[in-house]
C-alpha positions, 0 to 999 in steps of 0.5 A, a space after each residue: 501499499 507491485 515486476 517490472 517488464 521493458 519499463 523506464 527509469 526516465 520519468 515523461 511527461 503527463 497533462 494533469 487536472 484535478 479536483 477536490 474536495 473536504 468531504 466524502 468518499 473514496 473509490 464510489 465504485 466499490 461497493 463498501 467501504 471498510 476503513 481499518 483501525 490499522 491506519 490507510 483508510 482512503 481518500 477523501 473523492 472529490 466534487 470541484 474540477 480546475 483546468 489542465 495544469 501545464 504538462 510535467 516531467 519527473 527523471 531522477 535528481 542527483 541527492 543533493 543537501 538542499 531542494 526549493 520548496 514547491 511552494 517557497 523556500 529551501 529546505 534542506 536534507 536531514 534523512 534519505 535511502 536512495 537503495 543502492 545496496 545489492 542485488 536481491 539484498 533487503 533495505 537497510 535495516 538501521 532504516 527501516 523494518 517492516 509490518 508483517 500480518 497473519 493475513 488479516 486485512 486490516 478492516 479494509 477486505 485485503 489479500 495480500 499476507 505481508 512479509 520481510 522475503 527478498 521475493 517481495 522486497 529487496 533492491 536491485 541492485 541498481 539503486 532501485 526497492 522493488 515491492 513485490 506482490 506475488 501470487 501465493 503457495 497457498 500455504 500461509 493463512 487468511 482471515 477468507 482461508 489459504 492466502 493467495 498473494 504476498 506483499 510488504 509493507 516496510 514502516 520506519 515506527 521505532 527507528 525513524 519518526 520526523 515532525 514537519 517537512 518537505 518528504 518526498 519519494 520517488 517511484 514506479 506504481 504497480 498498473 492492474 485492477 486491484 493494487 492500492 500501494 501507497 505512501 504513507 505516515 503515521 502518528 508516531 502516538 499512533 501505540 498509545 491512541 490509535 487510529 484516526 486520532 494519531 494522525 495519517 498524510 497519506 502523501 500517495 494513494 493510486 488504486 489501478 481501478 482508476 489509472 490516471 487519479 492520484 490520490 492525497 489524503 489527510 485523515 483525523 479524529 471527526 473527520 477519518 475514512 471516507 469523509 477524509 479531508 482529500 484531493 484526487 489529481 487526473 491525469 491524461 494517461 495512466 500513472 504507472 505508465 512511468 516514474 513520479 515527484 511525490 510528495 508533501 510539503 509540512 509546516 505548521 497549520 499548513 499541509 501542501 501534497 505536490 506531484 513532479 513538484 507542482 501544487 494540487 491539493 492544500 490543507 490549513 486548520 480552518 479546513 477541520 470540521 467543526 469542533 474536531 482536533 488538526 493532529 498535524 502538530 507533533 511527530 510521524 513515521 514513514 510507510 510505503 506497501 503496496 496492498 492487494 484487492 478492499 478498497 482498491 476494487 476486485 483482483 481483475 483476472 487479467 491483472 499479471 502477477 508477480 507486479 512491482 512499485 520500483 522505489 528510485 528514491 526516499 526523501 525527507 527536507 525541513 527549512 533550516 536544518 
């Protein structure tokens, strides 16, 4: 919340339009919306269209200790992973751990069993991490019976957390109906206060059922799941065709979502429903995963497995660092 077949590592150019709504439901075409207390509860739906943005590109950016923000200012690198390890190895354990499950479905009717097997998560020896969804051999148990799929969910929980910053990833999301990749953050107080009081920032959610659509959402107490503060952005071709940079610029009382450096959504405490709390003023940790089924929609028999999300880098910058 992923097999690379003849793809390139260079980002393409796409034309964009976006739609914004503060409260709605993710995936109106999905009959049942089930929200998980484990997070990644789904983006808000959209209702107000804006004019198309100019075409953009997302070629790989060499590592730099500073970067200009889409909304102004110079951000300074404080944490990163470029995934430069040997082929077939797991990412740096000093940076990442794994959310391993017993195939519970996370309350979202998901079909995957998360593992830390290199078959599901490994570097390719060329500077990329692959998070791969595969068909299972049936030896693992899920809530619906023998597990049909395996995947991976990585997290920096208990290793690294951040309060405010430019948090970005250059990724190529997997295509295929039934796949649901995500790059997101949860409040570090999750174990103490639970979801959604901890806060959740979905930097990127992508659903194969809607191949041109990007979701960005914030969840908190009273505005979670289908009522999250969210927006979608529509591209003129599937986002899975190329690498793109998904990011948020998170500052006190402000979160701005960007795609390839172009802002498309912004929230402040004034957007929180009356009587509810803004919960984005404390430490968060980072997650990335590929879910299967659930809010991602029914799995299309035409979806080819294995299917991978390719991650070029994850970088965190802060102002004045």
